[in-house]
All heavy atoms as TSV, in Angstrom:
chain	resi	resn	atom	element	x	y	z
A	1	GLN	N	N	55.369	-66.449	88.071
A	1	GLN	CA	C	55.552	-66.901	86.700
A	1	GLN	C	C	56.422	-68.161	86.656
A	1	GLN	O	O	56.209	-69.005	85.806
A	1	GLN	CB	C	56.171	-65.775	85.867
A	1	GLN	CG	C	56.231	-66.097	84.394
A	1	GLN	CD	C	54.863	-66.296	83.741
A	1	GLN	OE1	O	53.918	-65.592	84.050
A	1	GLN	NE2	N	54.742	-67.262	82.868
A	2	VAL	N	N	57.370	-68.269	87.553
A	2	VAL	CA	C	58.235	-69.444	87.594
A	2	VAL	C	C	57.399	-70.698	87.872
A	2	VAL	O	O	57.586	-71.733	87.235
A	2	VAL	CB	C	59.341	-69.279	88.661
A	2	VAL	CG1	C	60.124	-70.561	88.835
A	2	VAL	CG2	C	60.260	-68.129	88.287
A	3	PHE	N	N	56.454	-70.588	88.804
A	3	PHE	CA	C	55.582	-71.722	89.126
A	3	PHE	C	C	54.793	-72.142	87.896
A	3	PHE	O	O	54.716	-73.327	87.573
A	3	PHE	CB	C	54.624	-71.345	90.267
A	3	PHE	CG	C	53.718	-72.469	90.685
A	3	PHE	CD1	C	54.134	-73.379	91.641
A	3	PHE	CD2	C	52.456	-72.619	90.135
A	3	PHE	CE1	C	53.308	-74.422	92.043
A	3	PHE	CE2	C	51.621	-73.653	90.521
A	3	PHE	CZ	C	52.053	-74.561	91.480
A	4	VAL	N	N	54.220	-71.179	87.209
A	4	VAL	CA	C	53.409	-71.445	86.012
A	4	VAL	C	C	54.260	-72.111	84.938
A	4	VAL	O	O	53.853	-73.124	84.360
A	4	VAL	CB	C	52.794	-70.129	85.479
A	4	VAL	CG1	C	52.141	-70.339	84.129
A	4	VAL	CG2	C	51.797	-69.570	86.484
A	5	ASP	N	N	55.427	-71.560	84.676
A	5	ASP	CA	C	56.303	-72.117	83.642
A	5	ASP	C	C	56.810	-73.508	84.006
A	5	ASP	O	O	56.855	-74.395	83.157
A	5	ASP	CB	C	57.492	-71.193	83.382
A	5	ASP	CG	C	57.078	-69.879	82.736
A	5	ASP	OD1	O	55.973	-69.813	82.159
A	5	ASP	OD2	O	57.858	-68.912	82.824
A	6	SER	N	N	57.165	-73.704	85.262
A	6	SER	CA	C	57.726	-75.000	85.654
A	6	SER	C	C	56.683	-76.120	85.632
A	6	SER	O	O	57.044	-77.287	85.551
A	6	SER	CB	C	58.376	-74.901	87.033
A	6	SER	OG	O	57.403	-74.665	88.029
A	7	HIS	N	N	55.406	-75.751	85.700
A	7	HIS	CA	C	54.339	-76.763	85.656
A	7	HIS	C	C	53.593	-76.760	84.324
A	7	HIS	O	O	52.619	-77.480	84.155
A	7	HIS	CB	C	53.374	-76.559	86.823
A	7	HIS	CG	C	54.003	-76.878	88.140
A	7	HIS	ND1	N	54.617	-75.922	88.912
A	7	HIS	CD2	C	54.137	-78.042	88.809
A	7	HIS	CE1	C	55.093	-76.484	90.003
A	7	HIS	NE2	N	54.832	-77.775	89.962
A	8	ASP	N	N	54.059	-75.940	83.377
A	8	ASP	CA	C	53.503	-75.907	82.026
A	8	ASP	C	C	51.988	-75.664	82.026
A	8	ASP	O	O	51.232	-76.358	81.345
A	8	ASP	CB	C	53.843	-77.204	81.284
A	8	ASP	CG	C	53.678	-77.076	79.779
A	8	ASP	OD1	O	53.825	-75.948	79.264
A	8	ASP	OD2	O	53.366	-78.100	79.129
A	9	LEU	N	N	51.542	-74.684	82.813
A	9	LEU	CA	C	50.114	-74.377	82.888
A	9	LEU	C	C	49.698	-73.463	81.739
A	9	LEU	O	O	50.436	-72.566	81.349
A	9	LEU	CB	C	49.798	-73.684	84.217
A	9	LEU	CG	C	50.110	-74.469	85.491
A	9	LEU	CD1	C	49.792	-73.623	86.716
A	9	LEU	CD2	C	49.351	-75.779	85.536
A	10	THR	N	N	48.496	-73.708	81.234
A	10	THR	CA	C	47.944	-72.862	80.178
A	10	THR	C	C	47.431	-71.567	80.797
A	10	THR	O	O	47.192	-71.500	82.011
A	10	THR	CB	C	46.776	-73.566	79.456
A	10	THR	OG1	O	45.674	-73.694	80.376
A	10	THR	CG2	C	47.193	-74.926	78.910
A	11	PRO	N	N	47.213	-70.543	79.982
A	11	PRO	CA	C	46.670	-69.287	80.528
A	11	PRO	C	C	45.336	-69.484	81.264
A	11	PRO	O	O	45.116	-68.884	82.317
A	11	PRO	CB	C	46.500	-68.403	79.298
A	11	PRO	CG	C	47.550	-68.896	78.351
A	11	PRO	CD	C	47.594	-70.393	78.571
A	12	ARG	N	N	44.463	-70.321	80.748
A	12	ARG	CA	C	43.173	-70.540	81.412
A	12	ARG	C	C	43.352	-71.322	82.705
A	12	ARG	O	O	42.662	-71.065	83.690
A	12	ARG	CB	C	42.203	-71.263	80.466
A	12	ARG	CG	C	40.783	-71.270	80.978
A	12	ARG	CD	C	40.376	-69.871	81.425
A	12	ARG	NE	N	39.104	-69.527	80.868
A	12	ARG	CZ	C	38.475	-68.401	81.104
A	12	ARG	NH1	N	39.006	-67.492	81.884
A	12	ARG	NH2	N	37.324	-68.156	80.554
A	13	GLU	N	N	44.285	-72.256	82.715
A	13	GLU	CA	C	44.576	-72.981	83.957
A	13	GLU	C	C	45.094	-72.020	85.023
A	13	GLU	O	O	44.753	-72.146	86.198
A	13	GLU	CB	C	45.594	-74.100	83.707
A	13	GLU	CG	C	45.015	-75.275	82.958
A	13	GLU	CD	C	46.052	-76.300	82.528
A	13	GLU	OE1	O	47.270	-76.002	82.566
A	13	GLU	OE2	O	45.639	-77.406	82.154
A	14	VAL	N	N	45.878	-71.036	84.609
A	14	VAL	CA	C	46.369	-70.035	85.547
A	14	VAL	C	C	45.202	-69.229	86.116
A	14	VAL	O	O	45.139	-68.979	87.319
A	14	VAL	CB	C	47.411	-69.096	84.882
A	14	VAL	CG1	C	47.794	-67.954	85.817
A	14	VAL	CG2	C	48.634	-69.874	84.458
A	15	ASP	N	N	44.255	-68.855	85.253
A	15	ASP	CA	C	43.066	-68.129	85.717
A	15	ASP	C	C	42.323	-68.932	86.776
A	15	ASP	O	O	41.930	-68.409	87.815
A	15	ASP	CB	C	42.105	-67.840	84.555
A	15	ASP	CG	C	42.659	-66.861	83.544
A	15	ASP	OD1	O	43.629	-66.131	83.868
A	15	ASP	OD2	O	42.116	-66.819	82.422
A	16	VAL	N	N	42.124	-70.219	86.503
A	16	VAL	CA	C	41.407	-71.090	87.433
A	16	VAL	C	C	42.224	-71.259	88.716
A	16	VAL	O	O	41.683	-71.169	89.823
A	16	VAL	CB	C	41.085	-72.458	86.784
A	16	VAL	CG1	C	40.541	-73.440	87.799
A	16	VAL	CG2	C	40.107	-72.275	85.627
A	17	LEU	N	N	43.512	-71.479	88.583
A	17	LEU	CA	C	44.383	-71.648	89.748
A	17	LEU	C	C	44.313	-70.437	90.670
A	17	LEU	O	O	44.133	-70.580	91.885
A	17	LEU	CB	C	45.824	-71.883	89.292
A	17	LEU	CG	C	46.889	-71.948	90.383
A	17	LEU	CD1	C	46.644	-73.123	91.309
A	17	LEU	CD2	C	48.263	-72.032	89.758
A	18	VAL	N	N	44.441	-69.262	90.111
A	18	VAL	CA	C	44.395	-68.041	90.912
A	18	VAL	C	C	43.037	-67.901	91.590
A	18	VAL	O	O	42.954	-67.597	92.774
A	18	VAL	CB	C	44.710	-66.803	90.041
A	18	VAL	CG1	C	44.416	-65.518	90.787
A	18	VAL	CG2	C	46.165	-66.846	89.578
A	19	ALA	N	N	41.971	-68.175	90.857
A	19	ALA	CA	C	40.622	-68.028	91.410
A	19	ALA	C	C	40.355	-69.002	92.559
A	19	ALA	O	O	39.781	-68.614	93.571
A	19	ALA	CB	C	39.581	-68.208	90.306
A	20	VAL	N	N	40.768	-70.253	92.407
A	20	VAL	CA	C	40.450	-71.242	93.455
A	20	VAL	C	C	41.377	-71.149	94.658
A	20	VAL	O	O	41.004	-71.588	95.742
A	20	VAL	CB	C	40.418	-72.698	92.920
A	20	VAL	CG1	C	39.371	-72.858	91.844
A	20	VAL	CG2	C	41.765	-73.171	92.463
A	21	THR	N	N	42.567	-70.582	94.483
A	21	THR	CA	C	43.458	-70.447	95.635
A	21	THR	C	C	43.271	-69.118	96.365
A	21	THR	O	O	43.708	-68.970	97.489
A	21	THR	CB	C	44.942	-70.607	95.237
A	21	THR	OG1	O	45.274	-69.644	94.228
A	21	THR	CG2	C	45.227	-72.014	94.749
A	22	ALA	N	N	42.608	-68.171	95.720
A	22	ALA	CA	C	42.412	-66.852	96.323
A	22	ALA	C	C	41.262	-66.832	97.324
A	22	ALA	O	O	41.212	-65.965	98.190
A	22	ALA	CB	C	42.173	-65.813	95.239
A	23	SER	N	N	40.325	-67.771	97.192
A	23	SER	CA	C	39.181	-67.791	98.100
A	23	SER	C	C	38.641	-69.207	98.220
A	23	SER	O	O	39.053	-70.100	97.495
A	23	SER	CB	C	38.087	-66.855	97.608
A	23	SER	OG	O	37.447	-67.414	96.477
A	24	GLU	N	N	37.708	-69.367	99.124
A	24	GLU	CA	C	37.094	-70.678	99.334
A	24	GLU	C	C	35.692	-70.741	98.736
A	24	GLU	O	O	34.905	-71.608	99.112
A	24	GLU	CB	C	37.053	-70.991	100.832
A	24	GLU	CG	C	38.425	-71.136	101.434
A	24	GLU	CD	C	38.380	-71.461	102.918
A	24	GLU	OE1	O	37.292	-71.786	103.435
A	24	GLU	OE2	O	39.426	-71.380	103.555
A	25	GLU	N	N	35.398	-69.870	97.804
A	25	GLU	CA	C	34.065	-69.863	97.225
A	25	GLU	C	C	33.818	-71.146	96.430
A	25	GLU	O	O	34.769	-71.788	95.960
A	25	GLU	CB	C	33.860	-68.630	96.353
A	25	GLU	CG	C	34.793	-68.536	95.173
A	25	GLU	CD	C	34.756	-67.183	94.486
A	25	GLU	OE1	O	34.231	-66.218	95.062
A	25	GLU	OE2	O	35.261	-67.115	93.366
A	26	PRO	N	N	32.563	-71.522	96.292
A	26	PRO	CA	C	32.228	-72.749	95.549
A	26	PRO	C	C	32.706	-72.676	94.096
A	26	PRO	O	O	32.790	-71.592	93.506
A	26	PRO	CB	C	30.696	-72.802	95.608
A	26	PRO	CG	C	30.306	-71.910	96.734
A	26	PRO	CD	C	31.387	-70.864	96.835
A	27	LEU	N	N	32.994	-73.836	93.535
A	27	LEU	CA	C	33.477	-73.884	92.154
A	27	LEU	C	C	32.469	-73.282	91.173
A	27	LEU	O	O	32.863	-72.706	90.169
A	27	LEU	CB	C	33.811	-75.313	91.755
A	27	LEU	CG	C	35.010	-75.940	92.469
A	27	LEU	CD1	C	35.259	-77.343	91.949
A	27	LEU	CD2	C	36.247	-75.082	92.320
A	28	LYS	N	N	31.192	-73.418	91.465
A	28	LYS	CA	C	30.161	-72.838	90.595
A	28	LYS	C	C	30.324	-71.326	90.530
A	28	LYS	O	O	30.201	-70.721	89.464
A	28	LYS	CB	C	28.764	-73.223	91.102
A	28	LYS	CG	C	27.627	-72.609	90.311
A	28	LYS	CD	C	27.618	-73.059	88.869
A	28	LYS	CE	C	26.404	-72.504	88.144
A	28	LYS	NZ	N	26.700	-72.169	86.758
A	29	GLN	N	N	30.613	-70.714	91.653
A	29	GLN	CA	C	30.814	-69.269	91.684
A	29	GLN	C	C	32.085	-68.893	90.927
A	29	GLN	O	O	32.114	-67.896	90.204
A	29	GLN	CB	C	30.873	-68.768	93.120
A	29	GLN	CG	C	30.854	-67.266	93.243
A	29	GLN	CD	C	30.720	-66.803	94.677
A	29	GLN	OE1	O	30.349	-67.562	95.564
A	29	GLN	NE2	N	31.047	-65.546	94.927
A	30	VAL	N	N	33.136	-69.684	91.070
A	30	VAL	CA	C	34.375	-69.461	90.313
A	30	VAL	C	C	34.071	-69.521	88.818
A	30	VAL	O	O	34.506	-68.667	88.043
A	30	VAL	CB	C	35.453	-70.504	90.686
A	30	VAL	CG1	C	36.641	-70.435	89.735
A	30	VAL	CG2	C	35.905	-70.323	92.131
A	31	ALA	N	N	33.310	-70.531	88.424
A	31	ALA	CA	C	32.947	-70.688	87.006
A	31	ALA	C	C	32.189	-69.467	86.503
A	31	ALA	O	O	32.488	-68.942	85.420
A	31	ALA	CB	C	32.117	-71.955	86.820
A	32	ASP	N	N	31.226	-69.011	87.281
A	32	ASP	CA	C	30.440	-67.837	86.882
A	32	ASP	C	C	31.328	-66.607	86.727
A	32	ASP	O	O	31.197	-65.853	85.767
A	32	ASP	CB	C	29.336	-67.549	87.902
A	32	ASP	CG	C	28.234	-68.600	87.888
A	32	ASP	OD1	O	28.150	-69.387	86.920
A	32	ASP	OD2	O	27.457	-68.637	88.874
A	33	GLU	N	N	32.254	-66.419	87.664
A	33	GLU	CA	C	33.146	-65.263	87.602
A	33	GLU	C	C	34.085	-65.326	86.404
A	33	GLU	O	O	34.438	-64.293	85.835
A	33	GLU	CB	C	33.947	-65.150	88.895
A	33	GLU	CG	C	33.102	-64.744	90.079
A	33	GLU	CD	C	33.841	-64.788	91.400
A	33	GLU	OE1	O	35.069	-65.045	91.408
A	33	GLU	OE2	O	33.190	-64.566	92.434
A	34	LEU	N	N	34.499	-66.532	86.025
A	34	LEU	CA	C	35.393	-66.698	84.874
A	34	LEU	C	C	34.641	-66.774	83.548
A	34	LEU	O	O	35.258	-66.777	82.484
A	34	LEU	CB	C	36.251	-67.958	85.058
A	34	LEU	CG	C	37.270	-67.925	86.205
A	34	LEU	CD1	C	37.958	-69.270	86.345
A	34	LEU	CD2	C	38.289	-66.812	85.995
A	35	GLY	N	N	33.322	-66.890	83.625
A	35	GLY	CA	C	32.519	-66.958	82.398
A	35	GLY	C	C	32.618	-68.298	81.690
A	35	GLY	O	O	32.511	-68.360	80.471
A	36	ILE	N	N	32.847	-69.371	82.476
A	36	ILE	CA	C	32.910	-70.714	81.908
A	36	ILE	C	C	31.997	-71.629	82.718
A	36	ILE	O	O	31.494	-71.247	83.768
A	36	ILE	CB	C	34.358	-71.267	81.883
A	36	ILE	CG1	C	34.968	-71.315	83.292
A	36	ILE	CG2	C	35.227	-70.447	80.936
A	36	ILE	CD1	C	36.381	-71.897	83.357
A	37	THR	N	N	31.803	-72.835	82.225
A	37	THR	CA	C	30.923	-73.767	82.926
A	37	THR	C	C	31.633	-74.402	84.114
A	37	THR	O	O	32.871	-74.450	84.171
A	37	THR	CB	C	30.442	-74.896	81.989
A	37	THR	OG1	O	31.589	-75.679	81.596
A	37	THR	CG2	C	29.728	-74.339	80.759
A	38	LEU	N	N	30.834	-74.909	85.029
A	38	LEU	CA	C	31.375	-75.632	86.173
A	38	LEU	C	C	32.209	-76.816	85.690
A	38	LEU	O	O	33.291	-77.086	86.217
A	38	LEU	CB	C	30.244	-76.119	87.084
A	38	LEU	CG	C	30.644	-77.024	88.236
A	38	LEU	CD1	C	31.633	-76.342	89.163
A	38	LEU	CD2	C	29.410	-77.474	88.998
A	39	ARG	N	N	31.732	-77.510	84.683
A	39	ARG	CA	C	32.455	-78.668	84.149
A	39	ARG	C	C	33.844	-78.271	83.634
A	39	ARG	O	O	34.818	-79.005	83.827
A	39	ARG	CB	C	31.633	-79.338	83.039
A	39	ARG	CG	C	32.283	-80.583	82.487
A	39	ARG	CD	C	32.287	-81.702	83.534
A	39	ARG	NE	N	33.066	-82.814	83.040
A	39	ARG	CZ	C	34.083	-83.377	83.694
A	39	ARG	NH1	N	34.403	-82.961	84.894
A	39	ARG	NH2	N	34.749	-84.365	83.176
A	40	MET	N	N	33.934	-77.106	83.005
A	40	MET	CA	C	35.246	-76.657	82.508
A	40	MET	C	C	36.183	-76.323	83.661
A	40	MET	O	O	37.381	-76.620	83.604
A	40	MET	CB	C	35.098	-75.449	81.577
A	40	MET	CG	C	34.595	-75.809	80.193
A	40	MET	SD	S	35.512	-77.133	79.362
A	40	MET	CE	C	37.159	-76.492	79.321
A	41	VAL	N	N	35.663	-75.732	84.720
A	41	VAL	CA	C	36.492	-75.469	85.901
A	41	VAL	C	C	37.018	-76.793	86.446
A	41	VAL	O	O	38.203	-76.927	86.768
A	41	VAL	CB	C	35.709	-74.702	86.989
A	41	VAL	CG1	C	36.493	-74.677	88.304
A	41	VAL	CG2	C	35.400	-73.288	86.529
A	42	GLN	N	N	36.146	-77.786	86.536
A	42	GLN	CA	C	36.543	-79.097	87.041
A	42	GLN	C	C	37.604	-79.737	86.149
A	42	GLN	O	O	38.563	-80.333	86.648
A	42	GLN	CB	C	35.322	-80.010	87.175
A	42	GLN	CG	C	34.363	-79.547	88.250
A	42	GLN	CD	C	33.021	-80.255	88.197
A	42	GLN	OE1	O	32.548	-80.652	87.132
A	42	GLN	NE2	N	32.393	-80.393	89.356
A	43	ARG	N	N	37.449	-79.615	84.850
A	43	ARG	CA	C	38.445	-80.175	83.921
A	43	ARG	C	C	39.793	-79.482	84.077
A	43	ARG	O	O	40.848	-80.127	84.071
A	43	ARG	CB	C	37.964	-80.050	82.479
A	43	ARG	CG	C	36.884	-81.026	82.128
A	43	ARG	CD	C	36.499	-80.891	80.673
A	43	ARG	NE	N	35.416	-81.804	80.348
A	43	ARG	CZ	C	34.831	-81.863	79.166
A	43	ARG	NH1	N	35.220	-81.051	78.185
A	43	ARG	NH2	N	33.864	-82.718	78.939
A	44	HIS	N	N	39.764	-78.158	84.183
A	44	HIS	CA	C	41.010	-77.419	84.375
A	44	HIS	C	C	41.667	-77.815	85.697
A	44	HIS	O	O	42.884	-77.994	85.757
A	44	HIS	CB	C	40.768	-75.914	84.331
A	44	HIS	CG	C	40.480	-75.377	82.967
A	44	HIS	ND1	N	41.313	-75.579	81.888
A	44	HIS	CD2	C	39.453	-74.637	82.492
A	44	HIS	CE1	C	40.809	-74.994	80.814
A	44	HIS	NE2	N	39.678	-74.409	81.160
A	45	LEU	N	N	40.859	-77.948	86.745
A	45	LEU	CA	C	41.414	-78.353	88.040
A	45	LEU	C	C	42.054	-79.739	87.967
A	45	LEU	O	O	43.132	-79.957	88.531
A	45	LEU	CB	C	40.331	-78.343	89.123
A	45	LEU	CG	C	40.100	-77.015	89.815
A	45	LEU	CD1	C	38.944	-77.131	90.800
A	45	LEU	CD2	C	41.339	-76.530	90.519
A	46	THR	N	N	41.410	-80.658	87.293
A	46	THR	CA	C	41.972	-82.003	87.135
A	46	THR	C	C	43.342	-81.922	86.464
A	46	THR	O	O	44.301	-82.556	86.901
A	46	THR	CB	C	41.020	-82.898	86.328
A	46	THR	OG1	O	39.789	-83.018	87.038
A	46	THR	CG2	C	41.618	-84.276	86.088
A	47	SER	N	N	43.427	-81.115	85.430
A	47	SER	CA	C	44.699	-80.940	84.728
A	47	SER	C	C	45.740	-80.274	85.628
A	47	SER	O	O	46.909	-80.688	85.663
A	47	SER	CB	C	44.474	-80.099	83.471
A	47	SER	OG	O	45.685	-79.885	82.796
A	48	ILE	N	N	45.325	-79.267	86.369
A	48	ILE	CA	C	46.235	-78.568	87.281
A	48	ILE	C	C	46.738	-79.525	88.357
A	48	ILE	O	O	47.936	-79.537	88.674
A	48	ILE	CB	C	45.539	-77.346	87.915
A	48	ILE	CG1	C	45.238	-76.288	86.843
A	48	ILE	CG2	C	46.389	-76.760	89.038
A	48	ILE	CD1	C	44.268	-75.209	87.296
A	49	TYR	N	N	45.836	-80.316	88.930
A	49	TYR	CA	C	46.238	-81.291	89.960
A	49	TYR	C	C	47.296	-82.244	89.405
A	49	TYR	O	O	48.291	-82.538	90.054
A	49	TYR	CB	C	45.041	-82.106	90.452
A	49	TYR	CG	C	43.999	-81.346	91.246
A	49	TYR	CD1	C	42.680	-81.750	91.233
A	49	TYR	CD2	C	44.327	-80.236	92.019
A	49	TYR	CE1	C	41.709	-81.081	91.969
A	49	TYR	CE2	C	43.366	-79.551	92.749
A	49	TYR	CZ	C	42.058	-79.980	92.725
A	49	TYR	OH	O	41.100	-79.322	93.451
A	50	LYS	N	N	47.054	-82.717	88.200
A	50	LYS	CA	C	47.986	-83.667	87.579
A	50	LYS	C	C	49.348	-83.017	87.339
A	50	LYS	O	O	50.391	-83.608	87.645
A	50	LYS	CB	C	47.385	-84.161	86.263
A	50	LYS	CG	C	48.149	-85.278	85.609
A	50	LYS	CD	C	47.397	-85.782	84.395
A	50	LYS	CE	C	48.061	-87.013	83.821
A	50	LYS	NZ	N	47.307	-87.570	82.697
A	51	LYS	N	N	49.342	-81.811	86.823
A	51	LYS	CA	C	50.594	-81.123	86.498
A	51	LYS	C	C	51.379	-80.710	87.737
A	51	LYS	O	O	52.608	-80.616	87.692
A	51	LYS	CB	C	50.311	-79.880	85.643
A	51	LYS	CG	C	49.848	-80.212	84.235
A	51	LYS	CD	C	49.556	-78.944	83.455
A	51	LYS	CE	C	49.124	-79.242	82.031
A	51	LYS	NZ	N	48.884	-77.994	81.269
A	52	THR	N	N	50.673	-80.437	88.830
A	52	THR	CA	C	51.346	-79.943	90.034
A	52	THR	C	C	51.561	-81.023	91.090
A	52	THR	O	O	52.176	-80.770	92.122
A	52	THR	CB	C	50.565	-78.782	90.678
A	52	THR	OG1	O	49.263	-79.243	91.048
A	52	THR	CG2	C	50.464	-77.598	89.741
A	53	GLY	N	N	51.019	-82.217	90.845
A	53	GLY	CA	C	51.182	-83.299	91.814
A	53	GLY	C	C	50.356	-83.112	93.071
A	53	GLY	O	O	50.722	-83.604	94.133
A	54	THR	N	N	49.250	-82.386	92.951
A	54	THR	CA	C	48.360	-82.163	94.086
A	54	THR	C	C	47.034	-82.874	93.836
A	54	THR	O	O	46.788	-83.376	92.734
A	54	THR	CB	C	48.105	-80.666	94.313
A	54	THR	OG1	O	47.542	-80.103	93.124
A	54	THR	CG2	C	49.390	-79.937	94.665
A	55	GLN	N	N	46.184	-82.893	94.865
A	55	GLN	CA	C	44.895	-83.580	94.720
A	55	GLN	C	C	43.713	-82.773	95.218
A	55	GLN	O	O	42.572	-83.168	95.019
A	55	GLN	CB	C	44.925	-84.918	95.463
A	55	GLN	CG	C	45.947	-85.878	94.901
A	55	GLN	CD	C	45.982	-87.191	95.658
A	55	GLN	OE1	O	45.486	-87.308	96.771
A	55	GLN	NE2	N	46.569	-88.199	95.054
A	56	THR	N	N	43.991	-81.645	95.882
A	56	THR	CA	C	42.910	-80.845	96.457
A	56	THR	C	C	43.200	-79.352	96.320
A	56	THR	O	O	44.337	-78.951	96.056
A	56	THR	CB	C	42.740	-81.132	97.966
A	56	THR	OG1	O	43.944	-80.727	98.638
A	56	THR	CG2	C	42.454	-82.603	98.234
A	57	ARG	N	N	42.163	-78.551	96.552
A	57	ARG	CA	C	42.350	-77.103	96.553
A	57	ARG	C	C	43.308	-76.696	97.670
A	57	ARG	O	O	44.128	-75.797	97.493
A	57	ARG	CB	C	41.009	-76.392	96.734
A	57	ARG	CG	C	40.143	-76.428	95.494
A	57	ARG	CD	C	38.778	-75.834	95.745
A	57	ARG	NE	N	38.802	-74.382	95.803
A	57	ARG	CZ	C	37.707	-73.636	95.859
A	57	ARG	NH1	N	36.510	-74.198	95.871
A	57	ARG	NH2	N	37.795	-72.331	95.904
A	58	ALA	N	N	43.190	-77.352	98.810
A	58	ALA	CA	C	44.085	-77.045	99.929
A	58	ALA	C	C	45.539	-77.349	99.540
A	58	ALA	O	O	46.450	-76.573	99.856
A	58	ALA	CB	C	43.694	-77.842	101.164
A	59	GLY	N	N	45.734	-78.451	98.837
A	59	GLY	CA	C	47.072	-78.795	98.373
A	59	GLY	C	C	47.622	-77.763	97.406
A	59	GLY	O	O	48.800	-77.398	97.456
A	60	LEU	N	N	46.763	-77.279	96.519
A	60	LEU	CA	C	47.180	-76.239	95.577
A	60	LEU	C	C	47.574	-74.973	96.311
A	60	LEU	O	O	48.565	-74.329	95.979
A	60	LEU	CB	C	46.043	-75.905	94.607
A	60	LEU	CG	C	45.849	-76.835	93.423
A	60	LEU	CD1	C	44.635	-76.388	92.617
A	60	LEU	CD2	C	47.077	-76.868	92.546
A	61	THR	N	N	46.787	-74.619	97.317
A	61	THR	CA	C	47.063	-73.411	98.075
A	61	THR	C	C	48.423	-73.491	98.747
A	61	THR	O	O	49.141	-72.487	98.847
A	61	THR	CB	C	45.948	-73.159	99.115
A	61	THR	OG1	O	44.692	-73.088	98.416
A	61	THR	CG2	C	46.165	-71.876	99.875
A	62	LYS	N	N	48.811	-74.680	99.180
A	62	LYS	CA	C	50.113	-74.858	99.837
A	62	LYS	C	C	51.278	-74.714	98.860
A	62	LYS	O	O	52.325	-74.187	99.211
A	62	LYS	CB	C	50.179	-76.222	100.509
A	62	LYS	CG	C	49.332	-76.317	101.753
A	62	LYS	CD	C	49.444	-77.695	102.368
A	62	LYS	CE	C	48.531	-77.824	103.571
A	62	LYS	NZ	N	48.583	-79.168	104.145
A	63	VAL	N	N	51.099	-75.218	97.623
A	63	VAL	CA	C	52.229	-75.200	96.682
A	63	VAL	C	C	52.275	-73.971	95.783
A	63	VAL	O	O	53.318	-73.668	95.212
A	63	VAL	CB	C	52.265	-76.471	95.798
A	63	VAL	CG1	C	52.402	-77.717	96.633
A	63	VAL	CG2	C	51.082	-76.550	94.861
A	64	PHE	N	N	51.141	-73.275	95.643
A	64	PHE	CA	C	51.100	-72.118	94.741
A	64	PHE	C	C	51.472	-70.851	95.512
A	64	PHE	O	O	50.770	-70.454	96.424
A	64	PHE	CB	C	49.716	-71.966	94.117
A	64	PHE	CG	C	49.612	-70.785	93.185
A	64	PHE	CD1	C	50.398	-70.716	92.050
A	64	PHE	CD2	C	48.718	-69.757	93.434
A	64	PHE	CE1	C	50.300	-69.638	91.178
A	64	PHE	CE2	C	48.618	-68.681	92.578
A	64	PHE	CZ	C	49.405	-68.624	91.451
A	65	PRO	N	N	52.578	-70.238	95.139
A	65	PRO	CA	C	53.009	-69.016	95.842
A	65	PRO	C	C	52.207	-67.799	95.405
A	65	PRO	O	O	52.647	-67.020	94.583
A	65	PRO	CB	C	54.474	-68.896	95.442
A	65	PRO	CG	C	54.542	-69.529	94.085
A	65	PRO	CD	C	53.503	-70.624	94.095
A	66	SER	N	N	51.004	-67.665	95.940
A	66	SER	CA	C	50.130	-66.555	95.512
A	66	SER	C	C	50.535	-65.235	96.122
A	66	SER	O	O	51.224	-65.159	97.092
A	66	SER	CB	C	48.685	-66.864	95.882
A	66	SER	OG	O	48.554	-67.173	97.238
């Protein structure tokens, strides 16, 4: 929760963050599991990258204490 609060992530961004750092499945599959479009997953990821100072899923995995 400290990570989420310190980076001002929205609840949906948290859902996307957890999903993409928990596995290496394709973003399309993540979108299907979350019930949103691939484009929305990409938009959330862009926002998450900006807020966390990362640029890749691998980078997120390193900084997110899952």
